[in-house]
N, CA and C of each residue as an Amber inpcrd file, in Angstrom:
protein
   279
  29.1760000   4.5710000  55.7520000  29.5290000   5.4810000  54.6820000
  30.9120000   5.1580000  54.1110000  31.8310000   4.8080000  55.0110000
  33.1850000   4.4950000  54.5790000  33.2070000   3.2260000  53.7190000
  32.3150000   2.2730000  54.0400000  32.2310000   1.0480000  53.2430000
  31.8520000   1.3600000  51.8050000  30.9130000   2.2740000  51.6200000
  30.5040000   2.6600000  50.2640000  31.6400000   3.3350000  49.5300000
  32.3640000   4.1990000  50.2170000  33.5070000   4.8680000  49.5930000
  34.5280000   3.8370000  49.1330000  34.8140000   2.8580000  49.9880000
  35.7640000   1.7950000  49.6290000  35.2530000   0.9920000  48.4470000
  33.9470000   0.6740000  48.4660000  33.3520000  -0.0770000  47.3670000
  33.5340000   0.6750000  46.0510000  33.2340000   1.9600000  46.0480000
  33.3360000   2.7410000  44.8150000  34.7820000   2.9230000  44.3660000
  35.6990000   3.0230000  45.3120000  37.1160000   3.1160000  44.9410000
  37.5780000   1.8300000  44.2610000  37.1710000   0.6840000  44.8290000
  37.5280000  -0.6120000  44.2280000  36.8790000  -0.7710000  42.8680000
  35.6110000  -0.3730000  42.7660000  34.9130000  -0.4700000  41.4850000
  35.6080000   0.3760000  40.4280000  36.0120000   1.5810000  40.7870000
  36.7100000   2.4520000  39.8400000  38.0010000   1.8040000  39.3490000
  38.7650000   1.2270000  40.2570000  40.0090000   0.5640000  39.8670000
  39.7290000  -0.6100000  38.9250000  38.7030000  -1.4140000  39.2600000
  38.3570000  -2.5530000  38.4030000  37.9160000  -2.0950000  37.0260000
  37.0700000  -1.0770000  36.9830000  36.5990000  -0.5710000  35.6920000
  37.7520000  -0.0290000  34.8540000  38.6250000   0.7380000  35.4930000
  39.7660000   1.3020000  34.7610000  40.6940000   0.2070000  34.2480000
  40.7790000  -0.8970000  34.9920000  41.6180000  -2.0320000  34.6000000
  41.0290000  -2.8440000  33.4580000  39.7120000  -3.0100000  33.4660000
  39.0970000  -4.0020000  32.5840000  38.2660000  -3.4180000  31.4440000
  38.0040000  -2.1210000  31.4610000  37.0970000  -1.5450000  30.4720000
  37.7920000  -0.4510000  29.6840000  37.6100000  -0.5130000  28.3760000
  38.1540000   0.5370000  27.5120000  37.0140000   1.5080000  27.2210000
  37.1130000   2.7050000  27.7590000  36.0740000   3.7220000  27.5670000
  36.3890000   4.5840000  26.3590000  35.3490000   5.1480000  25.7030000
  33.9190000   5.0070000  25.9690000  33.4540000   3.5790000  25.7010000
  32.4710000   3.1540000  26.4790000  32.0040000   1.7760000  26.3930000
  30.5500000   1.6740000  26.8360000  29.8680000   0.6410000  26.3200000
  28.5330000   0.3330000  26.8280000  28.6820000  -0.3230000  28.1920000
  27.8250000   0.0670000  29.1100000  27.8410000  -0.4960000  30.4630000
  26.4420000  -0.9930000  30.7940000  26.3740000  -2.1710000  31.3940000
  25.0960000  -2.7660000  31.7720000  24.8740000  -2.6110000  33.2680000
  23.8190000  -1.9070000  33.6190000  23.3790000  -1.7990000  35.0080000
  22.2650000  -2.8000000  35.2290000  22.2550000  -3.4370000  36.3920000
  21.1590000  -4.3280000  36.7760000  20.7340000  -3.9610000  38.1890000
  19.4360000  -3.7540000  38.3210000  18.8680000  -3.3930000  39.6150000
  17.6480000  -4.2550000  39.8960000  17.3560000  -4.4380000  41.1700000
  16.1050000  -5.0360000  41.6000000  15.4330000  -4.0110000  42.5070000
  14.1560000  -3.7440000  42.2240000  13.4020000  -2.7830000  43.0380000
  12.0660000  -3.3870000  43.4330000  11.5200000  -2.9840000  44.5770000
  10.1690000  -3.4210000  44.9510000   9.1710000  -2.9630000  43.8910000
   8.2060000  -3.8090000  43.5780000   7.2210000  -3.4870000  42.5510000
   6.2400000  -2.4230000  43.0220000   6.1040000  -2.2840000  44.3240000
   5.1580000  -1.2990000  44.8500000   5.6850000   0.1160000  44.6330000
   4.8180000   1.0600000  44.8330000   5.1530000   2.4750000  44.6860000
   5.5840000   2.7920000  43.2630000   6.5600000   3.6530000  43.1430000
   6.9260000   4.1760000  41.8330000   8.4100000   3.9600000  41.5510000
   8.9670000   2.8730000  42.0550000  10.4210000   2.6660000  42.0090000
  10.9640000   2.5260000  40.5850000  10.2350000   1.8170000  39.7240000
  10.7110000   1.6450000  38.3420000  10.8290000   3.0050000  37.6630000
   9.8300000   3.8540000  37.8670000   9.8830000   5.1840000  37.2570000
  11.0110000   6.0310000  37.8240000  11.3130000   5.8510000  39.1060000
  12.4380000   6.5850000  39.6950000  13.7450000   6.1830000  39.0210000
  13.9110000   4.8950000  38.7580000  15.1220000   4.4230000  38.0720000
  15.1410000   4.9630000  36.6480000  14.0120000   4.8790000  35.9750000
  13.9410000   5.3980000  34.5990000  14.3350000   6.8620000  34.5190000
  13.9040000   7.6540000  35.4840000  14.2080000   9.0840000  35.4720000
  15.7070000   9.3440000  35.5230000  16.4240000   8.5190000  36.2370000
  17.8820000   8.6930000  36.3240000  18.5320000   8.4970000  34.9540000
  18.0350000   7.5060000  34.2130000  18.6960000   7.1100000  32.9630000
  17.9830000   7.5870000  31.6950000  16.8280000   8.2440000  31.8240000
  15.9620000   8.4760000  30.6760000  16.6030000   9.2280000  29.5190000
  17.4960000  10.1320000  29.7880000  18.0700000  10.9250000  28.7010000
  19.2940000  10.2910000  28.0490000  19.7790000   9.1960000  28.6200000
  21.0300000   8.6550000  28.1010000  21.0280000   7.1560000  27.8450000
  20.0360000   6.4380000  28.3330000  20.0400000   4.9730000  28.1800000
  19.7710000   4.5760000  26.7370000  20.4950000   3.5480000  26.2840000
  20.2550000   2.9890000  24.9580000  19.1050000   1.9970000  25.0130000
  19.0120000   1.2870000  26.1210000  17.8910000   0.3600000  26.2920000
  17.6060000   0.1600000  27.7780000  16.3260000  -0.0270000  28.0720000
  15.8880000  -0.3280000  29.4280000  14.8980000  -1.4830000  29.3230000
  15.1810000  -2.5790000  30.0340000  14.2190000  -3.6860000  30.0440000
  13.8360000  -3.9940000  31.4850000  12.5640000  -4.3290000  31.6500000
  12.0100000  -4.5620000  32.9810000  11.3100000  -5.9090000  32.9890000
  11.6010000  -6.7160000  34.0010000  10.9430000  -8.0130000  34.1710000
  10.3740000  -8.0810000  35.5760000   9.1550000  -8.5610000  35.6760000
   8.5330000  -8.7680000  36.9900000   8.9770000 -10.1170000  37.5410000
   9.1190000 -10.1920000  38.8590000   9.4290000 -11.4740000  39.4950000
   8.2030000 -12.3680000  39.4340000   8.4060000 -13.6550000  39.6730000
   7.2910000 -14.6100000  39.6380000   6.1890000 -14.2350000  40.6150000
   6.5720000 -13.7350000  41.7770000   5.5880000 -13.3780000  42.7930000
   4.9830000 -11.9970000  42.5540000   5.6030000 -11.2120000  41.6720000
   5.1090000  -9.8700000  41.3910000   5.5300000  -8.8360000  42.4150000
   6.3710000  -9.2270000  43.3750000   6.7910000  -8.3000000  44.4310000
   7.9580000  -7.4080000  44.0120000   8.7120000  -7.8660000  43.0150000
   9.9090000  -7.1400000  42.6000000   9.9580000  -6.9980000  41.0880000
  10.7210000  -5.9950000  40.6610000  11.0240000  -5.8160000  39.2450000
  12.5300000  -5.8370000  39.0750000  12.9680000  -6.5200000  38.0330000
  14.3730000  -6.5220000  37.6540000  14.5160000  -5.5380000  36.4940000
  15.4700000  -4.6380000  36.6020000  15.6700000  -3.6190000  35.5800000
  17.0890000  -3.7450000  35.0350000  17.1910000  -3.8600000  33.7150000
  18.4950000  -3.8860000  33.0360000  18.5860000  -2.6610000  32.1420000
  19.6930000  -1.9630000  32.2440000  19.8730000  -0.7180000  31.5050000
  21.2400000  -0.7440000  30.8260000  21.2510000  -0.4700000  29.5200000
  22.5140000  -0.3520000  28.7930000  22.7080000   1.1150000  28.4510000
  23.8890000   1.5960000  28.7550000  24.1980000   3.0040000  28.5170000
  25.6620000   3.1270000  28.0930000  25.9190000   4.0320000  27.1670000
  27.2920000   4.2590000  26.7230000  27.8880000   5.3710000  27.5700000
  29.0200000   5.0570000  28.2130000  29.6430000   6.0070000  29.1300000
  31.0780000   6.3020000  28.7380000  31.5260000   7.4800000  29.1340000
  32.8530000   7.9610000  28.7500000  33.9650000   7.4940000  29.6770000
  33.6290000   7.2250000  30.9510000  34.6790000   6.8480000  31.8950000
  34.0780000   6.2020000  33.1420000  34.9440000   5.6830000  34.0020000
  34.4950000   4.9890000  35.2110000  33.7920000   5.9280000  36.1880000
  34.1550000   7.1980000  36.1870000  33.4770000   8.1490000  37.0770000
  32.0020000   8.2860000  36.7320000  31.6640000   8.2260000  35.4350000
  30.2620000   8.2790000  35.0180000  29.5140000   7.0400000  35.5080000
  30.1390000   5.8650000  35.4080000  29.5190000   4.6230000  35.8850000
  29.1460000   4.7750000  37.3550000  30.0820000   5.2370000  38.1480000
  29.8790000   5.3730000  39.5890000  28.8410000   6.4550000  39.8900000
  28.8370000   7.5200000  39.1210000  27.8690000   8.5880000  39.3180000
  26.4290000   8.0700000  39.2170000  26.1630000   7.2200000  38.2290000
  24.8160000   6.6500000  38.0810000  24.4720000   5.7240000  39.2530000
  25.4470000   4.9380000  39.7030000  25.2020000   4.0800000  40.8760000
  24.8440000   4.9240000  42.0960000  25.5470000   6.0210000  42.2820000
  25.2940000   6.8760000  43.4430000  23.9090000   7.5130000  43.3720000
  23.4600000   7.8660000  42.1850000  22.1040000   8.4020000  42.0360000
  21.0700000   7.3210000  42.3440000  21.3110000   6.1170000  41.8360000
  20.3460000   5.0230000  42.0080000  20.2600000   4.5730000  43.4680000
  21.3660000   4.6250000  44.1890000  21.3450000   4.1210000  45.5730000
  20.4400000   4.9530000  46.4760000  20.0310000   6.1200000  46.0390000
  19.1340000   6.9660000  46.8240000  17.6890000   6.4560000  46.7870000
  17.3900000   5.5560000  45.8680000  16.0390000   5.0110000  45.7440000
  15.8460000   3.9500000  46.8270000  14.8210000   4.1280000  47.6150000
  14.5650000   3.2240000  48.7410000  14.2880000   1.8010000  48.2500000
  14.9930000   0.8340000  48.8420000  14.7570000  -0.5770000  48.5380000
  15.4620000  -1.1040000  47.3070000  16.2450000  -0.2780000  46.6240000
  16.9240000  -0.7190000  45.3940000  18.1020000  -1.6210000  45.7500000
  18.3180000  -2.6260000  44.9220000  19.4720000  -3.5110000  45.0530000
  20.2320000  -3.4560000  43.7340000  21.5160000  -3.1470000  43.8100000
  22.3670000  -3.1330000  42.6240000  23.0320000  -4.4850000  42.4720000
  23.0030000  -5.0230000  41.2730000  23.6520000  -6.3140000  41.0170000
  24.9220000  -6.1290000  40.2350000
């Protein structure tokens, strides 16, 4: 748990250093193709995403999801990551 807290603290510092908000932010995730994982990701972003694109892996076992969203600050960026990390098997890139 402490590792995640450290990760998010570092991410916040990097975002505050390198990004002028409000700004478009690109999220990239990989999820297992089985079950309903793509829809779970969509539900998190459905009311605010500007674009969502999904690509299947060559083997069909995974889906790559790219989401562009306009956010007001680094705390919003981290908030979406924290919601997404609750999805079983998700990998954030």
